[in-house]
C-alpha positions, -999 to 999 in steps of 0.1 A, spaced: -420 -845 426 -416 -862 393 -441 -837 378 -421 -808 391 -388 -824 380 -403 -828 345 -414 -792 344 -379 -781 355 -362 -801 328 -387 -788 302 -379 -752 313 -342 -757 310 -346 -773 276 -367 -744 265 -341 -719 277 -314 -737 258 -335 -736 227 -340 -698 231 -303 -692 236 -295 -713 206 -320 -694 185 -308 -661 197 -271 -668 191 -272 -666 153 -291 -633 155 -264 -618 178 -237 -631 154 -254 -615 124 -260 -582 142 -253 -553 118 -235 -520 124 -260 -491 124 -248 -462 103 -267 -428 102 -263 -405 72 -263 -368 80 -279 -344 56 -256 -335 27 -241 -300 32 -226 -274 9 -206 -243 19 -216 -248 55 -254 -251 49 -278 -279 42 -280 -286 4 -317 -291 -5 -312 -289 -43 -326 -317 -65 -291 -327 -75 -280 -330 -38 -310 -351 -29 -303 -374 -58 -266 -377 -48 -277 -382 -11 -299 -412 -21 -271 -427 -42 -247 -425 -13 -272 -441 11 -279 -469 -14 -242 -475 -18 -236 -477 20 -264 -502 23 -246 -525 -1 -217 -530 23 -222 -564 41 -231 -561 78 -243 -525 76 -278 -511 85 -284 -476 72 -305 -449 89 -311 -426 59 -311 -388 60 -349 -387 59 -352 -407 91 -324 -385 106 -342 -353 98 -375 -367 113 -357 -376 145 -341 -341 147 -375 -325 142 -391 -347 168 -364 -340 193 -365 -303 185 -327 -302 178 -324 -281 147 -287 -274 154 -280 -310 144 -292 -304 108 -259 -289 98 -229 -299 119 -203 -283 96 -178 -311 104 -181 -308 142 -174 -343 155 -193 -336 187 -224 -325 168 -223 -355 146 -218 -378 176 -250 -363 191 -268 -369 159 -257 -406 159 -269 -411 195 -302 -395 187 -310 -422 162 -292 -450 180 -263 -453 154 -227 -461 164 -214 -446 132 -223 -414 113 -214 -406 76 -213 -369 69 -207 -354 35 -199 -320 21 -204 -313 -16 -180 -291 -35 -170 -285 -71 -138 -287 -92 -144 -276 -128 -170 -298 -144 -165 -326 -118 -186 -325 -86 -168 -337 -55 -182 -349 -22 -159 -351 9 -172 -380 30 -163 -386 67 -170 -415 90 -175 -406 126 -175 -428 157 -205 -416 176 -193 -431 209 -158 -415 208 -168 -384 188 -139 -387 165 -131 -394 129 -125 -430 118 -116 -423 82 -125 -401 53 -126 -403 15 -135 -384 -16 -162 -392 -41 -159 -377 -76 -194 -378 -92 -193 -395 -126 -159 -411 -121 -163 -449 -122 -125 -457 -121 -126 -460 -83 -161 -476 -81 -182 -445 -78 -204 -442 -47 -202 -480 -39 -164 -477 -40 -165 -447 -16 -188 -467 7 -163 -496 9 -134 -472 14 -152 -458 44 -168 -489 60 -148 -519 48 -114 -507 33 -100 -542 35 -126 -553 10 -119 -525 -14 -103 -548 -39 -102 -561 -75 -86 -592 -92 -58 -597 -116 -59 -627 -140 -27 -637 -158 -25 -657 -190 11 -670 -190 24 -690 -220 51 -708 -200 47 -732 -171 68 -728 -140 69 -689 -141 68 -671 -108 46 -641 -102 56 -611 -81 34 -581 -73 50 -551 -56 81 -572 -49 62 -600 -31 57 -635 -46 20 -641 -50 18 -672 -72 34 -696 -96 22 -708 -131 14 -745 -131 7 -768 -160 27 -784 -188 28 -759 -217 6 -730 -206 9 -715 -171 -23 -717 -150 -25 -690 -123 -55 -685 -101 -70 -649 -100 -50 -627 -77 -69 -604 -53 -53 -569 -50 -62 -536 -35 -75 -510 -60 -48 -489 -76 -16 -493 -95 7 -523 -89 41 -534 -102 39 -568 -118 69 -590 -125 68 -625 -140 101 -645 -140 112 -678 -155 147 -693 -156 146 -696 -194 131 -662 -204 134 -625 -198 114 -610 -170 80 -596 -179 76 -563 -160 46 -540 -162 25 -516 -141 -11 -527 -139 -42 -508 -128 -67 -528 -107 -103 -515 -105 -128 -520 -77 -149 -552 -81 -134 -558 -116 -111 -583 -131 -80 -571 -150 -68 -597 -175 -31 -595 -186 -14 -616 -213 22 -626 -204 40 -638 -236 72 -651 -221 79 -675 -250 86 -645 -272 117 -636 -252 139 -667 -247 174 -661 -235 185 -695 -222 190 -725 -244 176 -758 -232 209 -776 -241 241 -762 -226 276 -775 -231 291 -787 -198 302 -816 -178 269 -823 -160 253 -857 -156 225 -850 -181 198 -845 -155 174 -815 -158 179 -786 -134 152 -760 -131 139 -768 -166 174 -767 -182 191 -799 -195 228 -801 -195 243 -823 -222 279 -835 -223 297 -826 -256 334 -827 -266 351 -792 -265 360 -777 -299 395 -783 -312 406 -747 -305 399 -752 -268 420 -783 -265 452 -780 -244 475 -787 -273 459 -760 -294 462 -734 -267 498 -744 -260 506 -741 -298 490 -707 -300 511 -695 -270 544 -709 -285 537 -692 -318 530 -659 -300 564 -662 -281 582 -669 -314 568 -639 -331 577 -617 -302 613 -629 -301 618 -625 -339 604 -589 -337 627 -580 -308 658 -594 -326 650 -574 -357 647 -542 -337 679 -549 -317 699 -555 -350 687 -524 -367 706 -491 -375 722 -472 -347 703 -442 -340 735 -422 -331 752 -428 -365 755 -397 -386 754 -402 -423 769 -376 -446 746 -358 -469 758 -354 -505 748 -321 -521 730 -324 -554 
Protein backbone atom coordinates (compact mmCIF):
# COMPACT_ATOMS: atom_id res chain seq x y z
CA UNK A 1 0.00 0.00 0.00
CA UNK A 2 2.76 2.34 0.91
CA UNK A 3 4.41 1.65 -2.46
CA UNK A 4 1.21 2.46 -4.35
CA UNK A 5 0.70 5.58 -2.25
CA UNK A 6 4.24 6.71 -3.07
CA UNK A 7 3.65 6.13 -6.78
CA UNK A 8 0.41 8.14 -6.62
CA UNK A 9 2.13 11.05 -4.88
CA UNK A 10 4.93 10.95 -7.43
CA UNK A 11 2.41 10.98 -10.28
CA UNK A 12 0.58 13.97 -8.83
CA UNK A 13 3.85 15.83 -8.33
CA UNK A 14 4.91 15.09 -11.88
CA UNK A 15 1.56 16.38 -13.14
CA UNK A 16 1.96 19.62 -11.21
CA UNK A 17 5.44 20.08 -12.63
CA UNK A 18 4.12 19.57 -16.16
CA UNK A 19 1.31 22.10 -15.60
CA UNK A 20 3.75 24.62 -14.16
CA UNK A 21 6.09 24.13 -17.08
CA UNK A 22 3.30 24.48 -19.61
CA UNK A 23 1.81 27.63 -18.04
CA UNK A 24 4.52 30.05 -19.20
CA UNK A 25 4.32 28.63 -22.73
CA UNK A 26 0.60 29.27 -22.86
CA UNK A 27 1.10 32.77 -21.46
CA UNK A 28 3.71 33.53 -24.10
CA UNK A 29 1.63 32.15 -26.98
CA UNK A 30 1.90 34.37 -30.04
CA UNK A 31 -0.73 35.51 -32.50
CA UNK A 32 -0.26 33.81 -35.86
CA UNK A 33 -0.50 36.22 -38.79
CA UNK A 34 -0.55 35.02 -42.40
CA UNK A 35 0.60 37.37 -45.16
CA UNK A 36 -1.31 37.10 -48.44
CA UNK A 37 0.60 37.56 -51.70
CA UNK A 38 0.88 41.24 -52.62
CA UNK A 39 -1.57 42.22 -55.36
CA UNK A 40 -1.70 45.04 -57.89
CA UNK A 41 -4.70 46.03 -60.00
CA UNK A 42 -6.57 42.87 -59.02
CA UNK A 43 -3.76 40.45 -59.89
CA UNK A 44 -0.83 38.94 -58.06
CA UNK A 45 2.24 41.17 -58.39
CA UNK A 46 5.27 38.97 -59.12
CA UNK A 47 7.71 41.76 -60.03
CA UNK A 48 11.10 42.02 -58.32
CA UNK A 49 10.08 45.30 -56.68
CA UNK A 50 6.89 43.70 -55.31
CA UNK A 51 8.81 40.71 -53.92
CA UNK A 52 11.27 43.04 -52.21
CA UNK A 53 8.44 45.09 -50.71
CA UNK A 54 6.60 41.93 -49.64
CA UNK A 55 9.70 40.71 -47.77
CA UNK A 56 10.07 44.12 -46.10
CA UNK A 57 6.46 44.06 -44.89
CA UNK A 58 6.79 40.49 -43.55
CA UNK A 59 9.99 41.41 -41.71
CA UNK A 60 8.29 44.45 -40.19
CA UNK A 61 5.29 42.40 -39.02
CA UNK A 62 7.64 39.93 -37.30
CA UNK A 63 9.12 42.82 -35.25
CA UNK A 64 5.84 43.36 -33.42
CA UNK A 65 5.99 41.64 -30.03
CA UNK A 66 3.75 38.61 -29.64
CA UNK A 67 3.36 37.96 -33.39
CA UNK A 68 4.35 34.85 -35.39
CA UNK A 69 4.34 35.43 -39.16
CA UNK A 70 3.45 32.90 -41.85
CA UNK A 71 5.12 34.51 -44.86
CA UNK A 72 3.73 34.62 -48.37
CA UNK A 73 6.05 31.82 -49.50
CA UNK A 74 4.55 29.40 -46.98
CA UNK A 75 1.06 30.64 -47.88
CA UNK A 76 1.61 29.97 -51.60
CA UNK A 77 2.98 26.51 -50.83
CA UNK A 78 -0.11 25.70 -48.76
CA UNK A 79 -2.39 26.97 -51.53
CA UNK A 80 -0.61 24.81 -54.08
CA UNK A 81 -0.73 21.75 -51.83
CA UNK A 82 -4.45 22.21 -51.16
CA UNK A 83 -5.13 22.91 -54.86
CA UNK A 84 -6.89 26.18 -54.01
CA UNK A 85 -5.57 28.57 -56.71
CA UNK A 86 -8.50 30.93 -56.15
CA UNK A 87 -6.90 31.95 -52.85
CA UNK A 88 -3.82 33.41 -54.56
CA UNK A 89 -5.63 36.69 -55.33
CA UNK A 90 -8.60 37.46 -53.07
CA UNK A 91 -9.05 41.04 -54.36
CA UNK A 92 -10.12 42.30 -50.92
CA UNK A 93 -12.75 39.58 -50.43
CA UNK A 94 -12.87 39.03 -46.67
CA UNK A 95 -14.33 35.56 -47.02
CA UNK A 96 -11.52 34.51 -49.35
CA UNK A 97 -8.88 35.92 -47.01
CA UNK A 98 -10.51 34.17 -44.07
CA UNK A 99 -10.27 30.85 -45.94
CA UNK A 100 -6.61 31.56 -46.64
CA UNK A 101 -5.97 32.16 -42.93
CA UNK A 102 -7.72 28.95 -41.94
CA UNK A 103 -5.71 27.03 -44.52
CA UNK A 104 -2.43 27.87 -42.78
CA UNK A 105 -3.82 27.94 -39.22
CA UNK A 106 -3.64 31.74 -38.80
CA UNK A 107 -6.19 33.78 -36.87
CA UNK A 108 -5.22 36.99 -38.65
CA UNK A 109 -4.40 37.75 -42.29
CA UNK A 110 -2.59 40.78 -43.69
CA UNK A 111 -3.43 41.58 -47.31
CA UNK A 112 -1.84 44.33 -49.36
CA UNK A 113 -2.55 46.00 -52.67
CA UNK A 114 0.16 48.07 -54.32
CA UNK A 115 -0.64 51.26 -56.13
CA UNK A 116 1.14 54.41 -57.29
CA UNK A 117 0.82 58.15 -56.71
CA UNK A 118 3.34 60.13 -58.72
CA UNK A 119 6.83 59.05 -57.73
CA UNK A 120 5.68 57.59 -54.39
CA UNK A 121 4.54 53.96 -54.29
CA UNK A 122 1.67 53.26 -51.95
CA UNK A 123 0.57 49.98 -50.41
CA UNK A 124 -2.91 49.66 -48.91
CA UNK A 125 -2.73 47.16 -46.06
CA UNK A 126 -5.69 45.44 -44.42
CA UNK A 127 -5.87 43.24 -41.31
CA UNK A 128 -8.54 40.52 -41.48
CA UNK A 129 -9.95 38.41 -38.64
CA UNK A 130 -10.02 34.92 -40.17
CA UNK A 131 -12.58 33.64 -37.66
CA UNK A 132 -15.11 36.42 -38.22
CA UNK A 133 -14.18 37.09 -41.87
CA UNK A 134 -14.15 40.85 -41.31
CA UNK A 135 -11.70 43.72 -41.32
CA UNK A 136 -10.05 44.65 -38.02
CA UNK A 137 -8.28 47.78 -39.28
CA UNK A 138 -6.38 49.13 -42.27
CA UNK A 139 -3.54 51.53 -43.00
CA UNK A 140 -1.42 52.95 -45.81
CA UNK A 141 2.29 52.47 -46.34
CA UNK A 142 4.11 55.04 -48.47
CA UNK A 143 7.32 53.48 -49.72
CA UNK A 144 10.34 55.63 -48.94
CA UNK A 145 8.51 57.82 -46.42
CA UNK A 146 10.14 57.41 -42.99
CA UNK A 147 8.16 60.12 -41.19
CA UNK A 148 5.59 57.55 -39.99
CA UNK A 149 8.05 54.72 -39.39
CA UNK A 150 7.98 53.05 -42.80
CA UNK A 151 7.00 49.37 -42.92
CA UNK A 152 7.59 48.88 -39.19
CA UNK A 153 5.29 51.80 -38.40
CA UNK A 154 2.61 50.33 -40.67
CA UNK A 155 2.99 46.96 -38.92
CA UNK A 156 2.41 48.54 -35.51
CA UNK A 157 -0.56 50.54 -36.79
CA UNK A 158 -2.13 47.27 -37.93
CA UNK A 159 -1.24 44.89 -35.11
CA UNK A 160 -0.50 47.09 -32.06
CA UNK A 161 -1.88 50.61 -32.57
CA UNK A 162 -1.63 51.37 -28.84
CA UNK A 163 2.16 51.01 -29.16
CA UNK A 164 2.47 53.26 -32.19
CA UNK A 165 4.15 55.98 -30.11
CA UNK A 166 7.12 58.28 -29.73
CA UNK A 167 8.47 60.40 -26.87
CA UNK A 168 8.73 64.11 -26.14
CA UNK A 169 11.57 65.41 -23.97
CA UNK A 170 11.35 68.97 -22.64
CA UNK A 171 14.18 71.11 -21.35
CA UNK A 172 12.52 73.80 -19.24
CA UNK A 173 14.62 76.57 -17.70
CA UNK A 174 12.25 77.25 -14.80
CA UNK A 175 11.25 74.87 -12.03
CA UNK A 176 7.58 74.52 -11.14
CA UNK A 177 6.26 74.83 -14.70
CA UNK A 178 3.22 72.73 -15.64
CA UNK A 179 3.11 70.85 -18.94
CA UNK A 180 -0.08 70.35 -20.97
CA UNK A 181 -0.43 68.31 -24.16
CA UNK A 182 -3.64 68.63 -26.16
CA UNK A 183 -5.23 70.39 -23.19
CA UNK A 184 -4.41 67.63 -20.68
CA UNK A 185 -1.86 68.01 -17.87
CA UNK A 186 0.91 65.47 -18.40
CA UNK A 187 3.71 66.59 -16.08
CA UNK A 188 5.35 69.25 -13.98
CA UNK A 189 8.91 70.53 -14.00
CA UNK A 190 10.76 69.71 -10.80
CA UNK A 191 14.07 71.01 -9.48
CA UNK A 192 15.48 74.23 -8.12
CA UNK A 193 16.60 76.29 -11.10
CA UNK A 194 16.11 74.11 -14.18
CA UNK A 195 12.92 72.11 -14.62
CA UNK A 196 13.34 68.33 -14.83
CA UNK A 197 10.57 66.58 -16.79
CA UNK A 198 10.56 62.86 -17.56
CA UNK A 199 10.15 61.91 -21.25
CA UNK A 200 6.47 61.99 -22.23
CA UNK A 201 5.09 59.12 -24.34
CA UNK A 202 2.69 60.33 -27.05
CA UNK A 203 0.99 58.87 -30.09
CA UNK A 204 2.62 59.59 -33.42
CA UNK A 205 1.47 62.83 -35.02
CA UNK A 206 1.06 66.53 -34.24
CA UNK A 207 0.24 67.63 -30.70
CA UNK A 208 -0.44 71.00 -29.05
CA UNK A 209 2.12 71.72 -26.31
CA UNK A 210 1.60 74.35 -23.61
CA UNK A 211 3.94 75.04 -20.68
CA UNK A 212 2.70 77.41 -17.98
CA UNK A 213 4.29 79.08 -14.96
CA UNK A 214 2.77 81.72 -12.62
CA UNK A 215 5.70 84.07 -13.26
CA UNK A 216 6.09 83.76 -17.03
CA UNK A 217 4.18 83.83 -20.24
CA UNK A 218 2.80 80.56 -21.56
CA UNK A 219 4.98 78.63 -23.98
CA UNK A 220 2.73 77.34 -26.78
CA UNK A 221 3.81 75.30 -29.79
CA UNK A 222 2.70 72.48 -32.09
CA UNK A 223 5.14 69.55 -32.04
CA UNK A 224 5.47 66.54 -34.34
CA UNK A 225 6.17 63.19 -32.67
CA UNK A 226 7.73 60.45 -34.80
CA UNK A 227 7.40 56.70 -34.37
CA UNK A 228 9.99 55.21 -32.04
CA UNK A 229 11.84 58.54 -31.90
CA UNK A 230 12.42 61.17 -29.24
CA UNK A 231 11.54 64.79 -29.98
CA UNK A 232 13.56 67.24 -27.84
CA UNK A 233 12.11 70.72 -27.25
CA UNK A 234 13.77 73.65 -25.45
CA UNK A 235 11.32 75.71 -23.38
CA UNK A 236 13.00 79.08 -22.53
CA UNK A 237 10.48 80.43 -20.05
CA UNK A 238 12.99 82.74 -18.34
CA UNK A 239 13.10 84.93 -21.43
CA UNK A 240 9.48 85.95 -20.98
CA UNK A 241 8.94 87.14 -17.36
CA UNK A 242 5.75 89.12 -16.75
CA UNK A 243 5.36 88.92 -12.98
CA UNK A 244 7.74 90.52 -10.50
CA UNK A 245 8.82 88.50 -7.51
CA UNK A 246 8.13 91.46 -5.21
CA UNK A 247 4.67 92.97 -5.31
CA UNK A 248 3.44 95.89 -3.20
CA UNK A 249 0.61 94.80 -0.98
CA UNK A 250 -0.54 94.15 2.54
CA UNK A 251 0.41 90.46 2.73
CA UNK A 252 2.27 88.76 5.54
CA UNK A 253 5.51 88.38 3.56
CA UNK A 254 5.02 84.65 2.96
CA UNK A 255 5.67 83.19 -0.51
CA UNK A 256 2.62 82.19 -2.51
CA UNK A 257 3.06 80.12 -5.67
CA UNK A 258 6.61 81.35 -6.04
CA UNK A 259 5.68 85.02 -5.54
CA UNK A 260 6.75 86.95 -2.42
CA UNK A 261 4.55 89.79 -1.26
CA UNK A 262 6.44 92.59 0.55
CA UNK A 263 4.81 95.32 2.68
CA UNK A 264 5.79 98.79 1.53
CA UNK A 265 4.29 102.24 2.33
CA UNK A 266 2.01 103.62 -0.37
CA UNK A 267 3.39 106.63 -2.34
CA UNK A 268 2.39 110.14 -1.19
CA UNK A 269 0.01 110.73 -4.11
CA UNK A 270 -2.03 107.74 -2.95
CA UNK A 271 -2.43 109.02 0.61
CA UNK A 272 -5.92 110.01 1.69
CA UNK A 273 -5.05 113.64 2.27
CA UNK A 274 -3.45 113.96 -1.18
CA UNK A 275 -6.52 112.49 -2.84
CA UNK A 276 -8.82 114.81 -0.82
CA UNK A 277 -6.69 117.82 -1.75
CA UNK A 278 -6.83 116.95 -5.44
CA UNK A 279 -10.62 116.61 -5.24
CA UNK A 280 -10.98 120.00 -3.45
CA UNK A 281 -8.80 121.76 -6.01
CA UNK A 282 -10.87 120.28 -8.83
CA UNK A 283 -14.10 121.54 -7.22
CA UNK A 284 -12.62 125.03 -6.74
CA UNK A 285 -11.55 125.26 -10.39
CA UNK A 286 -14.98 124.11 -11.50
CA UNK A 287 -16.74 126.75 -9.36
CA UNK A 288 -14.55 129.61 -10.56
CA UNK A 289 -15.07 128.63 -14.17
CA UNK A 290 -18.85 128.46 -13.72
CA UNK A 291 -18.86 131.94 -12.06
CA UNK A 292 -16.91 133.52 -14.89
CA UNK A 293 -19.29 132.10 -17.43
CA UNK A 294 -22.36 133.23 -15.47
CA UNK A 295 -20.98 136.82 -15.11
CA UNK A 296 -20.15 137.20 -18.80
CA UNK A 297 -21.84 139.32 -21.51
CA UNK A 298 -25.57 138.84 -22.15
CA UNK A 299 -25.97 137.09 -25.39
CA UNK A 300 -29.21 139.09 -26.15
CA UNK A 301 -27.56 142.51 -25.87
CA UNK A 302 -27.33 144.32 -29.23
CA UNK A 303 -24.38 146.59 -29.68
CA UNK A 304 -24.59 149.43 -32.25
CA UNK A 305 -22.19 149.22 -35.11
CA UNK A 306 -20.47 152.55 -35.95
CA UNK A 307 -19.86 152.96 -39.66
CA UNK A 308 -16.29 153.73 -40.65
